Biotite code that builds the C-alpha atoms (Angstrom):
import biotite.structure as struc

atoms = struc.array([
    struc.Atom([10.818, -80.988, -155.011], chain_id="A", res_id=1, res_name="MET", atom_name="CA", element="C"),
    struc.Atom([13.042, -78.389, -156.629], chain_id="A", res_id=2, res_name="GLU", atom_name="CA", element="C"),
    struc.Atom([10.387, -77.718, -159.298], chain_id="A", res_id=3, res_name="LYS", atom_name="CA", element="C"),
    struc.Atom([7.727, -77.045, -156.648], chain_id="A", res_id=4, res_name="VAL", atom_name="CA", element="C"),
    struc.Atom([10.040, -74.672, -154.795], chain_id="A", res_id=5, res_name="ARG", atom_name="CA", element="C"),
    struc.Atom([10.853, -72.761, -157.995], chain_id="A", res_id=6, res_name="ASN", atom_name="CA", element="C"),
    struc.Atom([7.169, -72.591, -158.964], chain_id="A", res_id=7, res_name="PHE", atom_name="CA", element="C"),
    struc.Atom([6.222, -71.140, -155.548], chain_id="A", res_id=8, res_name="ILE", atom_name="CA", element="C"),
    struc.Atom([9.115, -68.643, -155.754], chain_id="A", res_id=9, res_name="ASN", atom_name="CA", element="C"),
    struc.Atom([7.873, -67.493, -159.157], chain_id="A", res_id=10, res_name="GLN", atom_name="CA", element="C"),
    struc.Atom([4.217, -67.303, -158.008], chain_id="A", res_id=11, res_name="ASN", atom_name="CA", element="C"),
    struc.Atom([4.153, -66.092, -154.373], chain_id="A", res_id=12, res_name="PRO", atom_name="CA", element="C"),
    struc.Atom([0.407, -65.332, -154.576], chain_id="A", res_id=13, res_name="TRP", atom_name="CA", element="C"),
    struc.Atom([-0.228, -69.089, -154.713], chain_id="A", res_id=14, res_name="LEU", atom_name="CA", element="C"),
    struc.Atom([1.236, -69.504, -151.215], chain_id="A", res_id=15, res_name="GLY", atom_name="CA", element="C"),
    struc.Atom([-1.096, -66.780, -149.907], chain_id="A", res_id=16, res_name="TRP", atom_name="CA", element="C"),
    struc.Atom([-4.091, -68.455, -151.537], chain_id="A", res_id=17, res_name="VAL", atom_name="CA", element="C"),
    struc.Atom([-3.211, -71.785, -149.900], chain_id="A", res_id=18, res_name="VAL", atom_name="CA", element="C"),
    struc.Atom([-2.671, -70.083, -146.522], chain_id="A", res_id=19, res_name="ALA", atom_name="CA", element="C"),
    struc.Atom([-6.022, -68.275, -146.855], chain_id="A", res_id=20, res_name="GLY", atom_name="CA", element="C"),
    struc.Atom([-7.831, -71.506, -147.737], chain_id="A", res_id=21, res_name="ALA", atom_name="CA", element="C"),
    struc.Atom([-6.313, -73.247, -144.721], chain_id="A", res_id=22, res_name="ILE", atom_name="CA", element="C"),
    struc.Atom([-7.429, -70.335, -142.513], chain_id="A", res_id=23, res_name="LEU", atom_name="CA", element="C"),
    struc.Atom([-11.008, -70.466, -143.849], chain_id="A", res_id=24, res_name="VAL", atom_name="CA", element="C"),
    struc.Atom([-11.212, -74.238, -143.333], chain_id="A", res_id=25, res_name="VAL", atom_name="CA", element="C"),
    struc.Atom([-9.808, -73.861, -139.796], chain_id="A", res_id=26, res_name="SER", atom_name="CA", element="C"),
    struc.Atom([-12.388, -71.221, -138.876], chain_id="A", res_id=27, res_name="ILE", atom_name="CA", element="C"),
    struc.Atom([-15.191, -73.376, -140.288], chain_id="A", res_id=28, res_name="PHE", atom_name="CA", element="C"),
    struc.Atom([-14.047, -76.437, -138.319], chain_id="A", res_id=29, res_name="ILE", atom_name="CA", element="C"),
    struc.Atom([-13.693, -74.411, -135.108], chain_id="A", res_id=30, res_name="TYR", atom_name="CA", element="C"),
    struc.Atom([-17.201, -72.957, -135.452], chain_id="A", res_id=31, res_name="ASN", atom_name="CA", element="C"),
    struc.Atom([-18.787, -76.311, -136.236], chain_id="A", res_id=32, res_name="SER", atom_name="CA", element="C"),
    struc.Atom([-17.122, -78.063, -133.289], chain_id="A", res_id=33, res_name="LEU", atom_name="CA", element="C"),
    struc.Atom([-17.449, -75.265, -130.720], chain_id="A", res_id=34, res_name="SER", atom_name="CA", element="C"),
    struc.Atom([-20.701, -76.647, -129.281], chain_id="A", res_id=35, res_name="GLY", atom_name="CA", element="C"),
    struc.Atom([-23.070, -73.932, -130.428], chain_id="A", res_id=36, res_name="ARG", atom_name="CA", element="C"),
    struc.Atom([-25.654, -76.555, -131.343], chain_id="A", res_id=37, res_name="ASN", atom_name="CA", element="C"),
    struc.Atom([-25.240, -78.474, -128.090], chain_id="A", res_id=38, res_name="ASP", atom_name="CA", element="C"),
    struc.Atom([-28.555, -78.397, -126.206], chain_id="A", res_id=39, res_name="PRO", atom_name="CA", element="C"),
    struc.Atom([-26.634, -78.828, -122.927], chain_id="A", res_id=40, res_name="TYR", atom_name="CA", element="C"),
    struc.Atom([-24.103, -76.020, -123.363], chain_id="A", res_id=41, res_name="SER", atom_name="CA", element="C"),
    struc.Atom([-23.943, -73.525, -120.517], chain_id="A", res_id=42, res_name="VAL", atom_name="CA", element="C"),
    struc.Atom([-24.755, -70.680, -122.892], chain_id="A", res_id=43, res_name="ASP", atom_name="CA", element="C"),
    struc.Atom([-27.906, -72.375, -124.142], chain_id="A", res_id=44, res_name="ARG", atom_name="CA", element="C"),
    struc.Atom([-29.150, -73.510, -120.714], chain_id="A", res_id=45, res_name="LEU", atom_name="CA", element="C"),
    struc.Atom([-28.580, -70.061, -119.197], chain_id="A", res_id=46, res_name="SER", atom_name="CA", element="C"),
    struc.Atom([-30.397, -68.100, -121.908], chain_id="A", res_id=47, res_name="GLU", atom_name="CA", element="C"),
    struc.Atom([-33.634, -66.473, -120.853], chain_id="A", res_id=48, res_name="MET", atom_name="CA", element="C"),
    struc.Atom([-36.890, -67.822, -122.282], chain_id="A", res_id=49, res_name="VAL", atom_name="CA", element="C"),
    struc.Atom([-40.081, -65.759, -122.249], chain_id="A", res_id=50, res_name="THR", atom_name="CA", element="C"),
    struc.Atom([-43.169, -67.835, -121.476], chain_id="A", res_id=51, res_name="LEU", atom_name="CA", element="C"),
    struc.Atom([-46.767, -66.792, -122.027], chain_id="A", res_id=52, res_name="LYS", atom_name="CA", element="C"),
    struc.Atom([-49.809, -68.245, -120.317], chain_id="A", res_id=53, res_name="CYS", atom_name="CA", element="C"),
    struc.Atom([-52.292, -69.588, -122.838], chain_id="A", res_id=54, res_name="SER", atom_name="CA", element="C"),
    struc.Atom([-55.234, -68.778, -120.531], chain_id="A", res_id=55, res_name="GLU", atom_name="CA", element="C"),
    struc.Atom([-54.469, -65.370, -119.038], chain_id="A", res_id=56, res_name="THR", atom_name="CA", element="C"),
    struc.Atom([-51.803, -63.963, -121.364], chain_id="A", res_id=57, res_name="GLY", atom_name="CA", element="C"),
    struc.Atom([-49.446, -63.387, -118.410], chain_id="A", res_id=58, res_name="TYR", atom_name="CA", element="C"),
    struc.Atom([-45.781, -63.377, -119.461], chain_id="A", res_id=59, res_name="GLU", atom_name="CA", element="C"),
    struc.Atom([-42.732, -64.268, -117.379], chain_id="A", res_id=60, res_name="TRP", atom_name="CA", element="C"),
    struc.Atom([-39.126, -65.250, -117.928], chain_id="A", res_id=61, res_name="GLU", atom_name="CA", element="C"),
    struc.Atom([-36.975, -68.101, -116.741], chain_id="A", res_id=62, res_name="MET", atom_name="CA", element="C"),
    struc.Atom([-33.763, -69.711, -117.909], chain_id="A", res_id=63, res_name="THR", atom_name="CA", element="C"),
    struc.Atom([-33.970, -72.556, -120.393], chain_id="A", res_id=64, res_name="ARG", atom_name="CA", element="C"),
    struc.Atom([-32.310, -74.763, -117.761], chain_id="A", res_id=65, res_name="GLY", atom_name="CA", element="C"),
    struc.Atom([-35.116, -74.066, -115.271], chain_id="A", res_id=66, res_name="GLU", atom_name="CA", element="C"),
    struc.Atom([-37.721, -74.758, -117.933], chain_id="A", res_id=67, res_name="MET", atom_name="CA", element="C"),
    struc.Atom([-36.130, -78.086, -118.843], chain_id="A", res_id=68, res_name="GLU", atom_name="CA", element="C"),
    struc.Atom([-35.776, -78.986, -115.153], chain_id="A", res_id=69, res_name="LEU", atom_name="CA", element="C"),
    struc.Atom([-39.527, -78.520, -114.659], chain_id="A", res_id=70, res_name="GLN", atom_name="CA", element="C"),
    struc.Atom([-40.169, -80.763, -117.640], chain_id="A", res_id=71, res_name="LEU", atom_name="CA", element="C"),
    struc.Atom([-37.741, -83.429, -116.376], chain_id="A", res_id=72, res_name="ARG", atom_name="CA", element="C"),
    struc.Atom([-39.398, -83.520, -112.956], chain_id="A", res_id=73, res_name="GLN", atom_name="CA", element="C"),
    struc.Atom([-42.713, -84.647, -114.401], chain_id="A", res_id=74, res_name="ARG", atom_name="CA", element="C"),
    struc.Atom([-43.764, -88.271, -114.318], chain_id="A", res_id=75, res_name="ARG", atom_name="CA", element="C"),
    struc.Atom([-44.039, -90.083, -117.614], chain_id="A", res_id=76, res_name="GLY", atom_name="CA", element="C"),
    struc.Atom([-43.607, -88.630, -121.048], chain_id="A", res_id=77, res_name="MET", atom_name="CA", element="C"),
    struc.Atom([-44.041, -84.890, -121.461], chain_id="A", res_id=78, res_name="SER", atom_name="CA", element="C"),
    struc.Atom([-47.102, -83.773, -123.358], chain_id="A", res_id=79, res_name="ASN", atom_name="CA", element="C"),
    struc.Atom([-46.396, -80.901, -125.778], chain_id="A", res_id=80, res_name="PRO", atom_name="CA", element="C"),
    struc.Atom([-49.892, -79.538, -125.047], chain_id="A", res_id=81, res_name="ASN", atom_name="CA", element="C"),
    struc.Atom([-49.083, -79.210, -121.342], chain_id="A", res_id=82, res_name="GLU", atom_name="CA", element="C"),
    struc.Atom([-46.901, -76.183, -120.595], chain_id="A", res_id=83, res_name="GLY", atom_name="CA", element="C"),
    struc.Atom([-44.776, -74.893, -117.747], chain_id="A", res_id=84, res_name="ILE", atom_name="CA", element="C"),
    struc.Atom([-46.499, -74.077, -114.449], chain_id="A", res_id=85, res_name="LEU", atom_name="CA", element="C"),
    struc.Atom([-47.806, -70.526, -114.395], chain_id="A", res_id=86, res_name="ASN", atom_name="CA", element="C"),
    struc.Atom([-46.535, -68.930, -111.144], chain_id="A", res_id=87, res_name="PRO", atom_name="CA", element="C"),
    struc.Atom([-49.832, -67.030, -110.731], chain_id="A", res_id=88, res_name="GLN", atom_name="CA", element="C"),
    struc.Atom([-52.316, -69.842, -111.277], chain_id="A", res_id=89, res_name="THR", atom_name="CA", element="C"),
    struc.Atom([-50.224, -72.984, -110.692], chain_id="A", res_id=90, res_name="GLY", atom_name="CA", element="C"),
    struc.Atom([-51.603, -74.487, -113.904], chain_id="A", res_id=91, res_name="LYS", atom_name="CA", element="C"),
    struc.Atom([-49.353, -75.871, -116.665], chain_id="A", res_id=92, res_name="PRO", atom_name="CA", element="C"),
    struc.Atom([-50.327, -73.221, -119.225], chain_id="A", res_id=93, res_name="THR", atom_name="CA", element="C"),
    struc.Atom([-47.001, -71.465, -119.933], chain_id="A", res_id=94, res_name="GLY", atom_name="CA", element="C"),
    struc.Atom([-45.426, -71.900, -123.350], chain_id="A", res_id=95, res_name="PHE", atom_name="CA", element="C"),
    struc.Atom([-42.402, -70.275, -124.997], chain_id="A", res_id=96, res_name="PRO", atom_name="CA", element="C"),
    struc.Atom([-43.114, -68.031, -127.979], chain_id="A", res_id=97, res_name="PHE", atom_name="CA", element="C"),
    struc.Atom([-41.213, -70.359, -130.333], chain_id="A", res_id=98, res_name="SER", atom_name="CA", element="C"),
    struc.Atom([-43.513, -73.327, -130.912], chain_id="A", res_id=99, res_name="LYS", atom_name="CA", element="C"),
    struc.Atom([-40.876, -75.210, -132.940], chain_id="A", res_id=100, res_name="SER", atom_name="CA", element="C"),
    struc.Atom([-38.312, -74.800, -130.142], chain_id="A", res_id=101, res_name="ASP", atom_name="CA", element="C"),
    struc.Atom([-40.871, -76.050, -127.599], chain_id="A", res_id=102, res_name="TRP", atom_name="CA", element="C"),
    struc.Atom([-41.736, -79.102, -129.688], chain_id="A", res_id=103, res_name="GLU", atom_name="CA", element="C"),
    struc.Atom([-38.036, -79.895, -130.285], chain_id="A", res_id=104, res_name="GLU", atom_name="CA", element="C"),
    struc.Atom([-37.352, -79.659, -126.539], chain_id="A", res_id=105, res_name="THR", atom_name="CA", element="C"),
    struc.Atom([-40.281, -81.961, -125.675], chain_id="A", res_id=106, res_name="ILE", atom_name="CA", element="C"),
    struc.Atom([-39.240, -84.433, -128.373], chain_id="A", res_id=107, res_name="LYS", atom_name="CA", element="C"),
    struc.Atom([-35.605, -84.484, -127.146], chain_id="A", res_id=108, res_name="ARG", atom_name="CA", element="C"),
    struc.Atom([-36.559, -84.911, -123.468], chain_id="A", res_id=109, res_name="LEU", atom_name="CA", element="C"),
    struc.Atom([-39.076, -87.674, -124.282], chain_id="A", res_id=110, res_name="ASN", atom_name="CA", element="C"),
    struc.Atom([-36.454, -89.493, -126.375], chain_id="A", res_id=111, res_name="ALA", atom_name="CA", element="C"),
    struc.Atom([-33.999, -89.299, -123.468], chain_id="A", res_id=112, res_name="GLU", atom_name="CA", element="C"),
    struc.Atom([-36.651, -90.540, -121.047], chain_id="A", res_id=113, res_name="ARG", atom_name="CA", element="C"),
    struc.Atom([-37.537, -93.448, -123.371], chain_id="A", res_id=114, res_name="GLN", atom_name="CA", element="C"),
    struc.Atom([-33.854, -94.316, -123.732], chain_id="A", res_id=115, res_name="ASP", atom_name="CA", element="C"),
    struc.Atom([-33.504, -94.438, -119.933], chain_id="A", res_id=116, res_name="ALA", atom_name="CA", element="C"),
    struc.Atom([-36.577, -96.689, -119.670], chain_id="A", res_id=117, res_name="ILE", atom_name="CA", element="C"),
    struc.Atom([-35.188, -98.986, -122.368], chain_id="A", res_id=118, res_name="ASP", atom_name="CA", element="C"),
    struc.Atom([-31.821, -99.183, -120.635], chain_id="A", res_id=119, res_name="ARG", atom_name="CA", element="C"),
    struc.Atom([-33.470, -100.115, -117.346], chain_id="A", res_id=120, res_name="ARG", atom_name="CA", element="C"),
    struc.Atom([-35.404, -102.858, -119.086], chain_id="A", res_id=121, res_name="LYS", atom_name="CA", element="C"),
    struc.Atom([-32.280, -104.019, -120.889], chain_id="A", res_id=122, res_name="GLY", atom_name="CA", element="C"),
    struc.Atom([-33.711, -103.454, -124.355], chain_id="A", res_id=123, res_name="THR", atom_name="CA", element="C"),
    struc.Atom([-32.158, -101.505, -127.174], chain_id="A", res_id=124, res_name="SER", atom_name="CA", element="C"),
    struc.Atom([-33.142, -97.842, -127.143], chain_id="A", res_id=125, res_name="GLY", atom_name="CA", element="C"),
    struc.Atom([-32.926, -97.047, -130.826], chain_id="A", res_id=126, res_name="GLY", atom_name="CA", element="C"),
    struc.Atom([-30.480, -95.911, -133.432], chain_id="A", res_id=127, res_name="ALA", atom_name="CA", element="C"),
    struc.Atom([-28.490, -93.575, -131.163], chain_id="A", res_id=128, res_name="ASN", atom_name="CA", element="C"),
    struc.Atom([-28.191, -95.951, -128.217], chain_id="A", res_id=129, res_name="SER", atom_name="CA", element="C"),
    struc.Atom([-25.427, -98.402, -127.606], chain_id="A", res_id=130, res_name="PRO", atom_name="CA", element="C"),
    struc.Atom([-26.462, -102.052, -127.283], chain_id="A", res_id=131, res_name="PRO", atom_name="CA", element="C"),
    struc.Atom([-27.537, -103.263, -123.878], chain_id="A", res_id=132, res_name="ALA", atom_name="CA", element="C"),
    struc.Atom([-24.847, -104.734, -121.660], chain_id="A", res_id=133, res_name="ALA", atom_name="CA", element="C"),
    struc.Atom([-24.645, -108.534, -121.669], chain_id="A", res_id=134, res_name="PRO", atom_name="CA", element="C"),
    struc.Atom([-26.140, -110.277, -118.653], chain_id="A", res_id=135, res_name="ALA", atom_name="CA", element="C"),
    struc.Atom([-23.771, -111.642, -116.022], chain_id="A", res_id=136, res_name="GLU", atom_name="CA", element="C"),
    struc.Atom([-23.449, -115.385, -115.613], chain_id="A", res_id=137, res_name="ARG", atom_name="CA", element="C"),
])
């Protein structure tokens, strides 16, 4: 222990390098765990999404939370070719500009819906689902 102490006293820059590395690792861990990638974070659900009607070209905005709520209120699995209801025509022709974001949202909501169906039936819902509860005797 004495040798380590003497080495650090002779090379103080080494202590600063270790402290800097710890700081960089701490910042990285904080950023990765802060929930920026969480699809249910308040920041993500309250961001504004611009939708465009595929028939008329009309554009309007709504929050991502409102958009996902409309999708959740539909019966059955969501069809990625069926958009959000256009407030002018009442037809489901509104799509966000980001096609990849739209498809990811539909895929995530359909996976959640399928998981809920599987849980109701008592079957396993896939790799991310816990096993079904054992039946009571």
